[in-house]
C-alpha positions as CSV (number, residue, x, y, z in Angstrom):
1,M,-0.1,-0.1,0.1
2,V,1.2,3.4,-0.8
3,Q,1.5,6.1,2.0
4,I,1.4,9.8,1.4
5,F,2.9,12.0,4.3
6,G,1.9,15.6,4.1
7,T,-0.7,18.5,5.2
8,L,-4.1,18.7,3.6
9,K,-3.6,22.3,2.8
10,N,-0.5,21.5,0.5
11,F,-1.5,21.7,-3.2
12,D,1.1,19.1,-4.3
13,V,-0.4,16.6,-1.6
14,K,-3.7,17.1,-3.0
15,T,-2.6,16.5,-6.5
16,A,-0.9,13.2,-5.4
17,Q,-3.9,12.1,-3.7
18,R,-6.1,12.8,-6.7
19,W,-3.4,11.0,-9.0
20,F,-3.6,7.8,-7.0
21,A,-7.5,8.1,-6.7
22,E,-7.9,8.4,-10.4
23,R,-5.9,5.2,-10.9
24,R,-7.7,3.3,-8.1
25,I,-4.5,2.7,-6.1
26,P,-5.3,2.5,-2.3
27,V,-3.4,5.0,-0.1
28,Q,-2.8,5.6,3.5
29,F,-2.6,9.4,4.1
30,V,-0.6,10.5,7.0
31,D,-1.3,14.2,7.9
32,L,1.9,15.6,9.5
33,K,0.1,18.1,11.6
34,E,-1.6,15.2,13.4
35,K,1.3,12.5,13.5
36,E,4.7,13.2,12.5
37,I,7.0,10.5,10.6
38,S,8.5,8.2,13.1
39,R,12.4,8.0,13.1
40,G,12.1,4.4,11.6
41,E,9.9,5.7,8.7
42,F,12.0,8.7,8.2
43,D,15.2,6.5,7.9
44,S,13.3,4.2,5.8
45,V,12.3,7.1,3.2
46,V,15.9,8.4,3.3
47,D,17.5,5.0,2.7
48,A,14.9,4.4,-0.3
49,L,15.7,7.8,-1.8
50,A,19.4,7.3,-1.2
51,R,19.4,3.9,-3.5
52,D,17.8,6.0,-6.3
53,L,19.7,9.3,-6.0
54,G,23.2,8.0,-5.1
55,G,23.7,8.7,-1.5
56,R,22.4,9.7,1.9
57,D,23.4,13.2,1.7
58,V,21.9,13.9,-1.7
59,A,18.7,12.2,-0.4
60,I,18.4,14.5,2.8
61,E,18.9,17.6,0.4
62,E,16.3,16.4,-1.8
63,M,13.9,16.2,1.2
64,V,14.4,19.7,2.1
65,D,11.9,22.3,1.0
66,K,14.3,25.0,-0.2
67,K,11.0,27.4,-0.7
68,S,10.3,27.2,3.2
69,K,10.9,30.4,5.2
70,D,12.7,28.3,7.7
71,Y,15.2,26.9,5.0
72,A,17.9,29.3,6.4
73,S,18.0,27.2,9.6
74,I,19.1,24.2,7.8
75,A,20.8,25.4,4.5
76,Y,24.4,25.9,5.8
77,L,24.6,23.0,8.4
78,D,26.8,20.2,8.2
79,D,25.5,17.1,6.3
80,S,25.5,15.0,9.5
81,E,23.6,17.6,11.3
82,K,21.0,18.1,8.5
83,A,19.1,14.9,8.8
84,D,18.5,15.4,12.5
85,K,17.3,19.0,12.0
86,L,15.0,17.8,9.3
87,F,13.5,15.2,11.5
88,E,13.0,17.5,14.2
89,N,11.1,20.2,12.1
90,Q,9.3,18.0,9.8
91,L,6.4,20.2,9.3
92,R,8.3,23.3,8.4
93,L,11.2,21.7,6.3
94,L,10.0,18.8,4.7
95,K,9.1,19.0,0.7
96,Q,5.8,17.5,0.3
97,P,4.3,15.1,-0.4
98,I,6.5,12.2,0.5
99,C,5.1,9.0,-1.0
100,R,6.2,5.6,0.1
101,N,5.5,2.2,-1.4
102,G,6.6,-0.3,1.1
103,K,10.1,-0.1,2.5
104,T,12.1,0.1,-0.8
105,A,10.5,2.9,-2.8
106,A,9.8,6.5,-2.0
107,T,9.4,9.8,-3.7
108,V,9.6,13.4,-2.5
109,G,7.3,16.0,-4.2
110,L,5.4,15.1,-7.4
111,A,6.8,12.2,-9.1
112,Q,4.1,10.6,-11.5
113,K,6.6,8.9,-13.6
114,T,7.9,7.0,-10.7
115,W,4.5,6.5,-9.5
116,E,3.5,4.8,-12.8
117,G,5.8,1.9,-11.8
118,W,4.0,1.4,-8.6
119,K,0.8,0.2,-10.2
């Protein structure tokens, strides 16, 4: 089952929900305002992205919302500190939606081409 992490006010999250609904793919939506991503889920998403993107540091950088007004708080941190800061401030710093298909596949942002392979 596909999980979508995000907030209901985010337009990209709504687009992702609609995309999966139109294709009748069952999803579980997790509202980050109600329940943040657990450390295990966070690490699972980072690992899945790292396999596709070529490294953990690149995956963490991809997960950061560079348009966020809080981006400056993470932009100049050392790579080892970025993951912890991102985990602690999920609602303000994560790019949305985060979609996860099992433990081995994940995307950040709109990634319809990748989602096509999840059908």
